[in-house]
C-alpha positions as a Markdown table, in Angstrom:
| # | Residue | x | y | z |
|---|---|---|---|---|
| 1 | Met | 195.3 | 121.2 | 80.8 |
| 2 | Asp | 199.3 | 122.9 | 80.2 |
| 3 | Glu | 200.7 | 124.3 | 77.7 |
| 4 | Ile | 203.4 | 122.4 | 76.1 |
| 5 | Ile | 206.4 | 124.6 | 76.5 |
| 6 | Asn | 209.5 | 123.4 | 73.9 |
| 7 | Lys | 212.2 | 124.0 | 75.9 |
| 8 | Val | 214.4 | 123.4 | 73.5 |
| 9 | Ala | 213.7 | 125.5 | 70.7 |
| 10 | Ser | 213.9 | 128.7 | 73.9 |
| 11 | Ser | 217.0 | 127.1 | 74.7 |
| 12 | Ala | 220.6 | 129.0 | 74.0 |
| 13 | Leu | 220.8 | 126.2 | 72.2 |
| 14 | Gln | 222.7 | 126.3 | 68.6 |
| 15 | Val | 221.6 | 123.5 | 66.1 |
| 16 | Phe | 224.2 | 122.6 | 63.2 |
| 17 | Asp | 222.6 | 121.2 | 60.5 |
| 18 | Leu | 224.6 | 119.3 | 58.0 |
| 19 | Glu | 221.3 | 118.0 | 55.9 |
| 20 | Val | 220.8 | 122.5 | 55.7 |
| 21 | Tyr | 223.8 | 122.2 | 53.6 |
| 22 | Tyr | 223.2 | 119.3 | 52.0 |
| 23 | Gln | 224.0 | 120.3 | 47.8 |
| 24 | Thr | 221.7 | 119.0 | 45.6 |
| 25 | Gly | 221.3 | 117.2 | 42.2 |
| 26 | Thr | 221.9 | 113.7 | 40.9 |
| 27 | Arg | 224.3 | 111.8 | 41.7 |
| 28 | Val | 225.6 | 109.2 | 39.3 |
| 29 | Glu | 228.4 | 106.2 | 39.9 |
| 30 | Ile | 230.6 | 105.4 | 36.7 |
| 31 | Asp | 232.4 | 101.9 | 37.4 |
| 32 | Ile | 235.1 | 101.5 | 35.0 |
| 33 | Ser | 234.4 | 97.8 | 34.7 |
| 34 | Gln | 231.9 | 97.9 | 31.9 |
| 35 | Trp | 234.5 | 98.9 | 29.6 |
| 36 | Leu | 237.5 | 96.2 | 30.1 |
| 37 | Glu | 237.5 | 93.4 | 28.6 |
| 38 | Asp | 236.2 | 90.7 | 30.5 |
| 39 | Gly | 235.5 | 92.9 | 33.1 |
| 40 | Phe | 238.6 | 93.3 | 34.5 |
| 41 | Ile | 241.8 | 93.8 | 31.3 |
| 42 | Leu | 242.1 | 97.2 | 30.3 |
| 43 | Lys | 242.7 | 97.3 | 26.1 |
| 44 | Glu | 244.0 | 100.9 | 25.6 |
| 45 | Lys | 242.4 | 101.0 | 21.8 |
| 46 | His | 239.2 | 98.8 | 22.9 |
| 47 | Phe | 239.1 | 101.3 | 26.3 |
| 48 | Arg | 239.3 | 104.9 | 24.1 |
| 49 | Glu | 237.1 | 103.8 | 20.9 |
| 50 | Thr | 234.4 | 102.5 | 23.8 |
| 51 | Leu | 234.8 | 106.3 | 25.5 |
| 52 | Lys | 234.4 | 108.0 | 22.3 |
| 53 | Asn | 231.4 | 106.1 | 21.5 |
| 54 | His | 229.8 | 106.6 | 24.9 |
| 55 | Asn | 226.9 | 109.1 | 25.3 |
| 56 | Trp | 228.4 | 111.5 | 27.5 |
| 57 | Ser | 225.5 | 114.2 | 27.7 |
| 58 | Gln | 223.5 | 111.6 | 29.7 |
| 59 | Tyr | 225.8 | 113.5 | 32.8 |
| 60 | His | 224.6 | 116.9 | 31.9 |
| 61 | Asn | 224.8 | 118.8 | 35.3 |
| 62 | Gln | 225.4 | 115.5 | 37.5 |
| 63 | Leu | 227.5 | 114.8 | 40.1 |
| 64 | Val | 229.8 | 111.7 | 39.2 |
| 65 | Ala | 231.4 | 109.4 | 41.2 |
| 66 | Ile | 234.6 | 107.4 | 38.8 |
| 67 | Asn | 235.3 | 104.4 | 40.3 |
| 68 | Cys | 235.8 | 100.4 | 39.8 |
| 69 | Tyr | 233.9 | 98.0 | 41.2 |
| 70 | Asn | 235.9 | 94.8 | 40.4 |
| 71 | Asp | 239.6 | 94.0 | 41.1 |
| 72 | Ala | 240.3 | 94.9 | 37.6 |
| 73 | Ile | 243.7 | 96.6 | 38.3 |
| 74 | Val | 243.8 | 99.5 | 36.0 |
| 75 | Pro | 245.8 | 102.4 | 35.3 |
| 76 | Ala | 245.6 | 105.8 | 36.7 |
| 77 | Trp | 245.4 | 107.0 | 33.4 |
| 78 | Ala | 241.7 | 105.4 | 32.5 |
| 79 | Lys | 240.0 | 107.6 | 35.8 |
| 80 | Ile | 241.9 | 110.5 | 34.1 |
| 81 | Leu | 240.3 | 109.4 | 30.6 |
| 82 | Val | 237.2 | 109.6 | 31.6 |
| 83 | Thr | 237.0 | 112.2 | 34.1 |
| 84 | Val | 238.5 | 113.8 | 31.3 |
| 85 | His | 235.5 | 112.9 | 28.7 |
| 86 | Val | 233.2 | 113.8 | 31.3 |
| 87 | Val | 233.5 | 117.1 | 32.8 |
| 88 | Pro | 232.5 | 118.8 | 30.4 |
| 89 | Phe | 228.7 | 118.2 | 31.1 |
| 90 | Ala | 228.7 | 117.0 | 34.9 |
| 91 | Lys | 228.2 | 119.8 | 37.3 |
| 92 | Lys | 231.2 | 117.7 | 39.7 |
| 93 | Val | 233.4 | 114.9 | 39.1 |
| 94 | Val | 235.4 | 112.8 | 41.4 |
| 95 | Ser | 237.6 | 109.5 | 41.8 |
| 96 | Gly | 235.7 | 107.0 | 43.9 |
| 97 | Thr | 231.9 | 106.2 | 45.6 |
| 98 | Leu | 229.0 | 108.3 | 46.1 |
| 99 | Thr | 230.4 | 108.7 | 49.5 |
| 100 | Asp | 233.7 | 110.5 | 48.4 |
| 101 | Leu | 231.4 | 112.1 | 46.4 |
| 102 | Glu | 229.1 | 113.4 | 49.3 |
| 103 | Thr | 232.5 | 114.0 | 51.0 |
| 104 | Ser | 234.1 | 115.9 | 49.0 |
| 105 | Leu | 230.5 | 118.1 | 48.9 |
| 106 | Tyr | 230.4 | 118.8 | 52.2 |
| 107 | Gln | 234.5 | 119.8 | 52.1 |
| 108 | Glu | 233.4 | 122.3 | 49.3 |
| 109 | Ile | 230.7 | 123.9 | 51.6 |
| 110 | Leu | 232.4 | 123.4 | 55.1 |
| 111 | Ser | 234.9 | 125.4 | 53.9 |
| 112 | Lys | 232.7 | 128.0 | 52.5 |
| 113 | Ile | 230.6 | 128.5 | 56.1 |
| 114 | Asp | 231.7 | 131.3 | 58.6 |
| 115 | Phe | 231.4 | 129.0 | 62.1 |
| 116 | Ser | 231.9 | 132.0 | 63.7 |
| 117 | Lys | 228.8 | 132.5 | 64.6 |
| 118 | Tyr | 229.0 | 129.6 | 67.1 |
| 119 | Gln | 232.0 | 131.0 | 69.5 |
| 120 | Asp | 231.1 | 130.5 | 72.6 |
| 121 | Lys | 227.5 | 128.7 | 72.3 |
| 122 | Ala | 225.9 | 125.8 | 72.8 |
| 123 | Val | 226.4 | 123.6 | 69.9 |
| 124 | Ile | 224.4 | 120.6 | 68.9 |
| 125 | Leu | 225.6 | 118.5 | 65.8 |
| 126 | Lys | 222.5 | 116.9 | 64.8 |
| 127 | Gly | 222.8 | 113.4 | 63.8 |
| 128 | Cys | 219.3 | 112.9 | 62.4 |
| 129 | Ser | 219.2 | 112.9 | 58.4 |
| 130 | Lys | 216.8 | 111.4 | 55.8 |
| 131 | Lys | 219.6 | 112.9 | 53.6 |
| 132 | Pro | 222.7 | 111.0 | 53.2 |
| 133 | Val | 225.5 | 112.8 | 54.9 |
| 134 | Pro | 228.5 | 110.9 | 55.3 |
| 135 | Glu | 230.5 | 109.9 | 58.8 |
| 136 | Ser | 233.0 | 112.2 | 57.8 |
| 137 | Ala | 231.1 | 115.9 | 57.6 |
| 138 | Tyr | 230.4 | 115.2 | 60.7 |
| 139 | Ile | 234.1 | 115.1 | 61.6 |
| 140 | Met | 234.6 | 118.1 | 59.4 |
| 141 | Ala | 231.9 | 120.5 | 61.1 |
| 142 | Ala | 232.8 | 118.7 | 64.5 |
| 143 | Gln | 236.8 | 120.0 | 63.2 |
| 144 | Lys | 235.3 | 123.6 | 62.6 |
| 145 | Leu | 232.6 | 123.9 | 65.6 |
| 146 | Gln | 236.0 | 123.3 | 68.1 |
| 147 | Leu | 237.7 | 126.3 | 67.2 |
| 148 | Phe | 234.4 | 128.5 | 68.6 |
| 149 | Ala | 231.5 | 126.4 | 70.4 |
| 150 | Lys | 231.9 | 126.5 | 74.2 |
| 151 | Ser | 230.7 | 123.3 | 73.9 |
| 152 | Ile | 229.4 | 120.6 | 71.3 |
| 153 | Met | 227.2 | 117.7 | 71.0 |
| 154 | Tyr | 226.1 | 115.2 | 69.1 |
| 155 | Gly | 222.7 | 114.0 | 68.1 |
| 156 | Glu | 218.7 | 115.5 | 68.7 |
| 157 | Ala | 217.9 | 117.9 | 71.6 |
| 158 | Cys | 216.3 | 115.2 | 73.4 |
| 159 | Ser | 218.8 | 112.9 | 73.4 |
| 160 | Ala | 222.3 | 114.6 | 72.6 |
| 161 | Val | 226.2 | 112.9 | 73.3 |
| 162 | Pro | 228.5 | 115.5 | 74.9 |
| 163 | Ile | 231.7 | 115.6 | 72.7 |
| 164 | Phe | 233.6 | 118.2 | 73.5 |
| 165 | Lys | 233.9 | 120.8 | 75.7 |
| 166 | Ser | 236.5 | 124.6 | 75.9 |
| 167 | Lys | 238.8 | 125.1 | 78.5 |
């Protein structure tokens, strides 16, 4: 029987796997509509009182996205006020959805990576992930890699799609 050889492992291809950079931690969304009258009307005195009495320590060391999940029109200061209350406990706070939170986390991480190690290399931007890597993270990574890589493919080595080739 012939020995099975992993040609991908022995190739010059460099794999850039965003899943490696996934920040661990509990993610939570805070829906401010829970503190609005009938879920739609912000009454400032009631809103402030509700925030004052809320158990903010439950967000200790968590990654938090603040949003309003209905069609309520709330003033900008409402999310800012929620932010002020949660910041002493949370690891990170963003305005938006959990996807916005992930995008922000990847933005921070990707800005710290030295992409020059991919200079003139063929790179596969690994596509399959077991963790929630947002599409925006792939776009950010491709932009960074494009400055250095000889070529970029997306997906897995067995079925990669060509994305970029330097001239």
